N, C-alpha and C positions, 0 to 999 in steps of 0.2 A: 504495500499497497503506502502510495509516493505523500511524503513528509507534509504537507499542507492539508492531504485529505484525514490523515491520522490526528495534525490539530485540531478536525473539528466533526471528529468518530464521537458520541459520547462515548464513554467510562464503561459508566453503568447498566443495559438494560433490567430493570426490575423486575422481576419473577414472579415476588412474593406482592400484597394489595395495600401494603407498609411502606416499601420502595417505590411502588409508580406515583399513590399519593402526595411521598418528598420527592418526584421530581419536578411528578404536574404543581406542587408551590411554588417553588424553583422557580418553574416558567409562571410561572403570572406570576412572583412581585419582578422580576426578572426583565417583566411584559410594565410590570406599572413605576422599576425604574426605570429604566430606557425613557419612559415617556412624558416623568418624572425629573429626569436631570441631567438626557440624552444620551449618542453611546459612552463617548470620551468619557467622560462625568458617569456615568456607569456605573460604577466598576460590583465584580464581584464580591470584593467584604460589602457593597451596601447592598447586594442580591441576598443578601444570604445572611445582614441581617436584617430583612423582612423581611427571608422566608423563615426567618429563625432559628435557621439548624447552623452548625460550627462550619465554618469557614473548608474544614475537610472537610466534611460530610458532601457539600457542594462539592466541590472536588474528586469524590468517587465519582459523579454521573457526569460530572463538564467538566475538559481540563482549561476552558475557559472562557471566556463572554461572545467572541466569538460563537462557538461549538454553541452554543445556550442560544444565541443571537439570529442562527441558520435553522434549530433544530424550532422556536417561537417560524418561523415563516413558513415551514414543511406543516408548523402544526397548522396554522391560518391557512395552506393552497387544501388542503387535505379537510377540512371544515367545509372548503367551499361548494357540496354537493347541490341544486337547486331542489331543494326538496316537499316541495308544492308542482312538480309536473304530473304528478301524478291524476291531484285533485284538475288540473283544468278543465274551462268551457271548450271542447272544441267546436259547436255549435256553428253554422252560416254567420261568419258577418262578425265572430270575435276573433278577430285578426289585433287586433288594436287590444285589448284588454289580451291579452294573452303573451302575449310581447312588452306589453310593458308588465305584469310579473314576473318575467324573464329576466324585465334591464331592474324592479324593486329589486328582487332578491338578490341580483351583486348588489348591489349597490347599499344596503342591507347589511349585510355579511362584511362591509369593510365602514362603513360610516361608525364604528359602536368609538375608536380610535383612529382620526387620521397621524396625529403622529408618529407613532410606533407606523402605521407602518405606513407613512414615508420613508424611515427611518430602517425598517426590515428592507424597502425596494431600494433605497439606494449604500449601505452600512452592508448589506450580508452575504456573508462569503459565500460563493456555487460547492457546494461539497457533491459526495452524487448522490445521497441522500433529498437532498434538495432536488436534484434536479427526474428522479426515480418519482418523484413523489405531481413533478411539474407534469411528466411527461403521463403519467398516470391520473392526473385528474383532468389537463388535458383530453382524452381517449377520451374518462370517461363522460366528461360534456360535453363532447362533440359528439358521442352514439346517443349522447337524450334528448339533445334537440333536434337530431335528427329525428327520432321515432316522432316528435311532438310534430316537428317538420312533414313528417310524410300522411300524418296523420291527418294532421286538420283538410278541411275541403276550400279554406280559403288563400294558402300555402299558389300560385303560379310557378316560380322557380320549377328548372327542371334536373340540374344539380343540383341533386337535394343533397349529396356529400359537401360538399364543395360552400355549398349556401349553407350547412350546420354550420362548416369551419371559417366565411365568414362571416355569422354570428357573433359567437364565439367568439372571437378574437378581437371583431370591434368590440364588444363588449366589453369586453374585464378591459381591455389595453386602455379605456376610454374613462373608465370607473377609476383601474390603478391614477389611472394622470389627475384626472379628477380632482379624487376622495382624498391623493394625497399629498397636492397644492397648496405649498402653506398657505396665500391668499383662501379666504373663504367662503363656498359658492353657495348659489342658491340651486340645492341641490332635484325640487321641484319639477324648475327646469329642464337644470339635466335631463331629468326621468321622460320627461316631455319630450325630451327633441330628440333624441338617442332613439325611443321608440317608434317615433314617429318616420324616421331615419331609417333604420328596418322595415318599419311594416309596409314602407312605400319601394321596398324592396322585394316582400316576401308577395307581396302582393301584388306586385307587375304594372309597378303606377311611378318607376321612378328608371 
């Protein structure tokens, strides 16, 4: 394993409930510390103090704060599935509402802490686990969207595989960029305009 990869690999994989809870407490504390102090000042000592564990215990799970931030980003990606896809109304005339539900779900997943999101995007080092999570999430998300497009009677595009790729890429790129912006945005405007653009494309109006 390359040295850079070793720096980002968690030292201990929890096998018991207590160990898993400790790791989750460290990750939650790190999210709070990074958001409050920034990445440079978000030291492992501060993370351990906030998590109420010793610095030695923290290092049993993560070799450094780079590995912690990388794991936070992996966790963020893995929690990003479209949970409401199965309950959609796919009757004729509902394409706008379907797309709006997709856009709103993506925004809701990123709106809790824009500062932490921006930090994860800008600072998190690339690890093998992160690449694997991005690939896994991307394939699952694209397949999920493709299934919805195939079942919706208002969709007019012919190449559903490419359409699903374009929709996922457009939603995630713009959501990450705008929700992580240091300048405040009007979330309702983002929802409305992004959904309108995608709806016109899928409905064959643009």
